N, C-alpha and C positions, 0 to 999 in steps of 0.2 A: 675205646671202640676201634674196630678195624677200619683202615682207610677205605674210602669209597672211590669208585671209578665210573666214568661215563662211557658207555659203549655206543658207538655210532655205527649203524648198519645201513648200507645202501645196496638194495637188491632189486631184482626185476619186479615190475608191477604185478601184483597178485601173489608174490612170494612172501610178503610181509607177514600174513596171518600164520603161515606154516613156521616161519622163523620165531614168531612169538610163542607158539606152542612148544617149540624146541627149547627156547630159552627158559621158559617156566619150569620145564623138567630138569633144568640144570642150574637151579638156584638163583635165577635172575628174574625177579617177579614184577618189576616196575618199568613200564614202557609208555612212550608217546609215539604215535605213528602219524606221518604226514606224507603227502605226495610230492614227488620231485621229478626232475627231467634231466637226463644226461646232456652234456654239451659237446662230447667228442663226436667227430665225424663218423659216418657209418663205416668208412674204411678202417679208422683207428679202432672202432668198437669191435670189428671183425677180428683184427689182429690181436687185440687184448682179450677177446672172448667175452665181451661185456653184454651181449644180447641187445634187447630193445632199449630205446632211449627213455621210455617211461619207467619211473623208479618208485619204489616204496622206501621211505626213509624212517628208520626206527631210532629213537633216542631212549636208551635204557640206563638205569642206575643199578649198580651191583657192588657188593663188597669186593675188595681186591682179590681175595682168594677165589671167589666165584667167577670174576671176570677173567682171571688168569686161566682157570680150568676150562672155561667156555672157549676161549680163543685157542687154547692148546688142542682141545678136542676138534674144533672146526678145522684146524690145520693138519689133523692126523686122522683119527678113526672116522670122523664125520665128513672128511673131504670127499666130494662127489656125491654126497647123500643129502644135500640141502636144497635140491630142486632147481638150481639155476646159478647164474654168475652173479658176482657182486663183490663187495669189500666190507670188512668189519674191522674197526679200530677201537682200541681202548685208550682213554685219555684221563690223566689224573685230575681230580677236582679238589679244591681246598676247603669247600664248605657245602653242606647239604642240610635241609631242615630235618630236625631230629626224628619226626615220625617216619619219613621216607628212609632215612639212614638206619633206624632201628629195624624196620621191616626187612631191608636188604641184608642187614647183619644176621637177623634171625633165620632167614632162609639159607644163609651160608654157614650156619653153625656146624653142620656135619662135615664141612671141608677144612675146618681149622687144623693147622699143622703146628707141631711144636716149633717154637722159634718163628722168626719173621724172615721170609725169603725175599730178597730184593729182585725186582723186575727191572732188567736193563732196557732202557729206552731204545727203540729203533732209530735209525737215522732219517726219520720222516717227520713232517709237521702237517697240521691241518690249518689251511688259511680260510678264514671266513670273510667274505666281502658282501656287505649289505649295500645295494645300489638301487637306483630308480628303476622301476619296471620298464623293460624294453631295452635296457643298456647292457644286458649280460653278454651278448655276442661281442661287443666292443671290449668289455672287461676281459673275457676269455681270450680274445685275440691278443691282447697285451700280455696276458699270463703265458700263453703258448709261445709267444715270441721270445720269452725268457726261460723256456724249458718245461712249462707245465704241459701235461698230456691231455687233460680233460677235467671236468668238474661236474657237480650236480647242483641244479637250481631248485630252490624251494621258495614258493610265494609267501609274502608276508606283508605287514603294514607297519609304518613308522609310528611309534608312540613317543610322547615327550617332545614333539616337534617345535612347539613355541619356544622352549628354552634354547634349543639349538639355533633357531632362527634369530632370536634376540642376541645370542652370544656372537654369532658370525655374520649377522646382517645379510642372510640369504633366505630365499623362499624355497622351502624344501617340499618335495613331492611325497605324499603319504604312501602311495602304492610302491611296495618294495619287493625285491627279490634277493634271496641270500644265495650266494655262490660258494659252495664247499669244494675246496681243491686240496687234494693230498699230494704233497711234493717232497722230494728229498730235502732235508734240512739245509743243505748247502745252497739250494736255489731259493729258499724262502725269502732272504733279504732282497735280492735283486728283483724278484717277482713283486713283492709288496711295495718296494720303492717305485717300480714302474707303474703299478696300478694307481698308487697314490698320486704320482706326478701327472698321469694322463687322465685319471677319473676321480680325483678327490672331491671333497665337499663343494668346492666352488666350480666344478665342471658340470656338464649336463648329467652325468651319471650320479653325481652327489654321493660318492662311495665312502663308506667307513669300513675299516678292516682291522682284523686282529689275527693272531696265530696261536695255536695250541700245540703242545708237545704230544706226540703219539708214542705210547709205550709198546703196544703190540699191534700188529697188522696182519690180517689174513685175507687173501684173495680167494673167493669162492669159485667153484666151477672147474 
């Protein structure tokens, strides 16, 4: 079966529904949508053309050929026609349940090409920081001090808390926020190390973090 990709789209609030309609027409059928909030200052957002701080966050699954074609089109013929500013990245995934993967592969059937074309990864990474609610400003301040320009915050809730509390002898807060930060890969290590040192599990922020490689990246607008 063809390899699968995760497509993460962060767009202005209200733009998500239009993006979903566009994606479905381009062989990307499976999506989850949630609300987010940008962390960049208004001045930086103006410079980068990022629009409002309120965001729609889309998590989509697609066959590799469909993901590649979608991001190519967003960066070319669809540029300026998506209705607002934002960012779209594709991320390799190593596993996906078969029903979802089969549906994604079925929709991409018409895009299959002879042979397999390698997608060269960009020099960017996605850092995900899960921290206690209300601590995202401090986490982003640390990230920005080491080169990050902004991120997107998604509200969540910690599951499996008892196991972590017993393992590390800490009392963890259930209400969480996920901070998604796209950075050049050469800044990933220093940013993650600084966040872990200043805001790790034994701090007030109680942060856990990971990074994912970005294969393709498109800035909308």
